[in-house]
ZAMARGU-4260 file (C-alpha; in steps of 0.2 Angstrom, whole numbers, plus 5000, padded with zeros to 4 digits):
<rodrens>
0) 5221/5385/5803 | 5226/5375/5789 | 5235/5357/5788 | 5240/5350/5771 | 5240/5330/5774
5) 5253/5325/5759 | 5260/5307/5753 | 5244/5299/5757 | 5238/5284/5748 | 5219/5279/5743
10) 5207/5275/5752 | 5204/5258/5744 | 5218/5254/5757 | 5208/5251/5774 | 5224/5253/5786
15) 5232/5268/5776 | 5212/5276/5778 | 5215/5273/5797 | 5229/5283/5797 | 5222/5300/5786
20) 5206/5297/5799 | 5215/5296/5816 | 5229/5313/5809 | 5213/5323/5806 | 5206/5319/5822
25) 5222/5323/5831 | 5222/5339/5821 | 5208/5343/5823 | 5214/5345/5842 | 5223/5356/5839
30) 5214/5370/5830 | 5193/5362/5830 | 5191/5376/5815 | 5208/5370/5808 | 5207/5366/5787
35) 5214/5352/5784 | 5218/5348/5763 | 5223/5328/5759 | 5235/5324/5746 | 5234/5307/5738
40) 5233/5298/5723 | 5215/5299/5725 | 5206/5310/5712 | 5195/5328/5721 | 5184/5324/5704
45) 5181/5304/5711 | 5184/5308/5729 | 5181/5326/5733 | 5183/5326/5752 | 5189/5314/5764
50) 5182/5310/5780 | 5184/5331/5788 | 5195/5336/5774 | 5196/5340/5758 | 5205/5332/5741
55) 5215/5342/5732 | 5224/5325/5722 | 5246/5324/5722 | 5259/5327/5711 | 5261/5311/5709
60) 5248/5309/5705 | 5245/5319/5691 | 5262/5311/5685 | 5253/5294/5685 | 5246/5283/5671
65) 5231/5286/5682 | 5232/5305/5676 | 5238/5302/5657 | 5243/5285/5647 | 5259/5275/5650
70) 5272/5277/5645 | 5269/5296/5642 | 5266/5299/5661 | 5283/5296/5663 | 5285/5312/5654
75) 5278/5319/5666 | 5286/5314/5680 | 5303/5320/5677 | 5294/5338/5672 | 5284/5339/5689
80) 5301/5333/5698 | 5313/5345/5686 | 5297/5361/5690 | 5295/5357/5711 | 5315/5354/5709
85) 5319/5373/5702 | 5306/5382/5714 | 5310/5375/5730 | 5326/5378/5725 | 5320/5398/5723
90) 5309/5399/5736 | 5292/5398/5727 | 5300/5407/5713 | 5296/5404/5696 | 5278/5394/5700
95) 5274/5398/5680 | 5285/5382/5675 | 5267/5373/5685 | 5253/5368/5676 | 5233/5375/5682
100) 5232/5360/5692 | 5249/5357/5698 | 5246/5375/5704 | 5232/5372/5712 | 5240/5360/5722
105) 5255/5371/5727 | 5242/5385/5733 | 5236/5375/5746 | 5256/5368/5751 | 5261/5387/5752
110) 5246/5394/5759 | 5246/5381/5771 | 5255/5380/5794 | 5260/5366/5796 | 5262/5352/5781
115) 5260/5334/5789 | 5266/5315/5780 | 5253/5304/5784 | 5258/5290/5793 | 5264/5271/5788
120) 5280/5261/5781 | 5280/5271/5762 | 5297/5278/5765 | 5305/5260/5757 | 5312/5256/5739
125) 5308/5236/5733 | 5317/5229/5715 | 5303/5239/5707 | 5303/5256/5699 | 5287/5261/5704
130) 5292/5261/5722 | 5310/5268/5722 | 5301/5284/5711 | 5287/5284/5723 | 5302/5286/5739
135) 5305/5299/5727 | 5291/5312/5726 | 5287/5308/5745 | 5301/5315/5748 | 5303/5327/5736
140) 5287/5333/5743 | 5296/5335/5760 | 5309/5345/5755 | 5299/5358/5743 | 5288/5362/5756
145) 5302/5362/5770 | 5310/5375/5755 | 5294/5385/5755 | 5297/5390/5775 | 5284/5378/5779
150) 5282/5366/5796 | 5283/5349/5790 | 5282/5337/5801 | 5275/5318/5800 | 5265/5304/5808
155) 5270/5287/5816 | 5282/5282/5803 | 5292/5266/5797 | 5307/5268/5787 | 5316/5256/5775
160) 5321/5248/5767 | 5328/5249/5757 | 5336/5239/5741 | 5351/5250/5738 | 5363/5258/5752
165) 5361/5279/5742 | 5342/5278/5742 | 5343/5272/5762 | 5356/5289/5763 | 5345/5298/5753
170) 5331/5296/5760 | 5340/5301/5780 | 5349/5318/5773 | 5332/5322/5767 | 5323/5322/5781
175) 5334/5324/5792 | 5330/5342/5787 | 5312/5342/5792 | 5306/5346/5809 | 5300/5333/5818
180) 5301/5313/5810 | 5291/5300/5821 | 5296/5284/5820 | 5284/5269/5824 | 5296/5255/5829
185) 5315/5254/5834 | 5321/5244/5821 | 5320/5262/5807 | 5333/5269/5822 | 5347/5261/5812
190) 5346/5274/5800 | 5346/5289/5814 | 5357/5286/5824 | 5372/5298/5830 | 5389/5292/5833
195) 5383/5289/5852 | 5368/5279/5847 | 5357/5292/5848 | 5343/5302/5837 | 5343/5318/5833
200) 5333/5329/5842 | 5323/5331/5829 | 5318/5311/5828 | 5306/5306/5840 | 5297/5287/5845
205) 5276/5286/5845 | 5267/5272/5843 | 5259/5266/5826 | 5243/5277/5826 | 5228/5263/5821
210) 5229/5256/5835 | 5222/5271/5842 | 5209/5271/5828 | 5191/5266/5838 | 5177/5272/5823
215) 5160/5273/5834 | 5149/5261/5829 | 5148/5241/5824 | 5146/5227/5813 | 5143/5213/5813
220) 5154/5202/5804 | 5143/5185/5811 | 5128/5191/5798 | 5139/5194/5783 | 5146/5180/5783
225) 5131/5166/5791 | 5142/5161/5805 | 5134/5158/5821 | 5138/5160/5836 | 5145/5144/5843
230) 5159/5144/5829 | 5175/5157/5835 | 5180/5168/5818 | 5199/5165/5813 | 5201/5183/5801
235) 5216/5180/5788 | 5220/5197/5780 | 5236/5190/5766 | 5240/5200/5752 | 5246/5198/5737
240) 5264/5192/5737 | 5272/5192/5720 | 5293/5188/5727 | 5301/5168/5731 | 5292/5159/5743
245) 5273/5161/5739 | 5271/5146/5732 | 5273/5139/5751 | 5264/5157/5756 | 5247/5154/5747
250) 5250/5134/5751 | 5255/5137/5769 | 5235/5146/5775 | 5229/5132/5763 | 5236/5121/5773
255) 5228/5130/5789 | 5212/5132/5783 | 5211/5110/5780 | 5219/5108/5798 | 5205/5117/5806
260) 5192/5109/5798 | 5199/5094/5802 | 5204/5098/5823 | 5195/5116/5824 | 5176/5115/5817
265) 5172/5127/5827 | 5183/5138/5823 | 5180/5144/5804 | 5190/5157/5795 | 5183/5170/5785
270) 5197/5180/5776 | 5194/5199/5778 | 5202/5210/5763 | 5210/5226/5770 | 5215/5230/5754
275) 5204/5232/5738 | 5214/5242/5729 | 5212/5239/5710 | 5227/5244/5702 | 5244/5235/5702
280) 5235/5215/5708 | 5232/5225/5727 | 5218/5217/5730 | 5214/5206/5742 | 5200/5194/5737
285) 5209/5189/5724 | 5223/5178/5733 | 5209/5174/5746 | 5197/5164/5730 | 5217/5157/5724
290) 5220/5150/5741 | 5203/5143/5747 | 5203/5135/5728 | 5222/5127/5735 | 5213/5118/5750
295) 5202/5104/5751 | 5189/5107/5762 | 5187/5126/5756 | 5180/5127/5772 | 5183/5145/5774
300) 5174/5163/5773 | 5179/5175/5759 | 5171/5195/5762 | 5169/5199/5744 | 5158/5216/5745
305) 5168/5231/5748 | 5167/5236/5767 | 5175/5254/5770 | 5188/5256/5783 | 5174/5258/5799
310) 5165/5244/5794 | 5187/5233/5793 | 5190/5240/5810 | 5173/5235/5819 | 5173/5219/5810
315) 5188/5211/5821 | 5179/5216/5838 | 5170/5199/5833 | 5184/5190/5827 | 5195/5178/5841
320) 5211/5176/5832 | 5218/5182/5819 | 5233/5176/5804 | 5237/5195/5797 | 5252/5198/5784
325) 5242/5213/5781 | 5249/5223/5792 | 5235/5235/5801 | 5226/5219/5801 | 5235/5213/5818
330) 5233/5233/5824 | 5214/5231/5819 | 5216/5217/5829 | 5227/5217/5846 | 5219/5233/5849
335) 5201/5227/5854 | 5213/5212/5864 | 5211/5201/5847 | 5228/5184/5848 | 5237/5184/5833
340) 5249/5178/5822 | 5261/5188/5810 | 5269/5189/5794 | 5282/5197/5790 | 5283/5207/5777
345) 5293/5224/5780 | 5301/5226/5797 | 5287/5238/5803 | 5277/5222/5807 | 5291/5212/5817
350) 5297/5229/5824 | 5282/5233/5832 | 5276/5216/5839 | 5292/5216/5847 | 5287/5234/5855
355) 5274/5225/5860 | 5279/5209/5867 | 5275/5196/5852 | 5289/5195/5843 | 5288/5177/5845
360) 5271/5177/5835 | 5278/5183/5820 | 5286/5172/5806 | 5293/5180/5788 | 5285/5177/5776
365) 5300/5171/5765 | 5301/5157/5778 | 5282/5154/5779 | 5281/5131/5777 | 5262/5126/5783
370) 5273/5116/5795 | 5277/5130/5807 | 5259/5141/5801 | 5251/5127/5810 | 5264/5122/5824
375) 5262/5141/5827 | 5245/5144/5827 | 5238/5128/5840 | 5251/5135/5851 | 5243/5152/5848
380) 5224/5142/5854 | 5237/5132/5869 | 5243/5150/5873 | 5226/5161/5871 | 5225/5165/5890
385) 5238/5168/5893 | 5238/5181/5877 | 5224/5189/5879 | 5232/5195/5897 | 5246/5201/5889
390) 5235/5212/5880 | 5225/5216/5893 | 5241/5223/5901 | 5252/5229/5889 | 5237/5238/5874
395) 5229/5254/5886 | 5248/5263/5891 | 5254/5260/5875 | 5237/5266/5868 | 5239/5280/5878
400) 5256/5284/5872 | 5249/5285/5854 | 5239/5300/5857 | 5255/5311/5862 | 5258/5316/5845
405) 5245/5329/5846 | 5259/5339/5858 | 5273/5335/5848 | 5263/5343/5832 | 5260/5357/5843
410) 5278/5360/5848 | 5285/5358/5831 | 5270/5374/5831 | 5276/5382/5844 | 5257/5379/5853
415) 5250/5373/5868 | 5239/5358/5869 | 5229/5358/5884
</rodrens>
């Protein structure tokens, strides 16, 4: 059996890489001898494989400025979109419209038994043109493969938010054509609820796959940071925020570092980068350095080495607390029973924290202040025991629920998995 995974991003986003890793294991549970290809923003010339799959590039990569210099890449975006629209409408005819590299990707899709859109939060739009183009390509890939007669499913995803109502309507229409859409939290349901407030039969719920990502081995965060065993580690997972409230966001983290230095000297903040993507100002180490520079005490450690996604996950095992903006920093920490405060920049954060009964530990990024972040952190310390007990009670069942994805995929294929 052959599976083609589409809409993947890049291994430098450690959360997305973890989702891809879990997805491959889930597909191999259906067929241990399956051939798995990955269609992502990784150039196969740089990365021939990822985990147990072959990298084949993607239509979006082939229309990006990573392959063609700007603004020439805009021509290729129009060309690829037009070609796929024609070929899809003709159910696979006119593939001669594609260049050699694009034909290779097309053949991989054409020969797959099932197309699987990787889990995550990429069915959204922001205020920039890039996110709108990404949504267009992500949805076109799914509808194109469906027109080729493929079984098309998604791993657990979030849908929205959208900047315009027509974008939401476009996404809804496209996602209603596929065989199985898995939503990882309840807020995304609003785009698909029927007049009877029910979901269509092909739309189901499943937890984020990051909760069951369990890489083997260990990673000694203390050895890397040189922290003594009598210090407790607070993992900070920040991101570059370019919208309104950026200064307040960075200042809140800087003041938290100083507050901890004054009141909790046995706790050491450590910045663990979740994303080190070299493009689009998406390297967490950059903003971490800025935050430390804003603090008075500078009493925080920044992991500047480029950890792989498995090391990043394992590092949370040695943490005592998490304050995370990067969504999968919270997932990684909670999966190990580590209490955390989540900074919400999209509704996926609140949605999943709500699912877990943890919504009180969420701060919207646009409403963050130093006083609010410090107060919530202090309250978390006071309620640490109750927080940990809650995680012990709810997490096993929640993680078990995440593994039902294998049976849902198998049902879409018409296969039985024991």
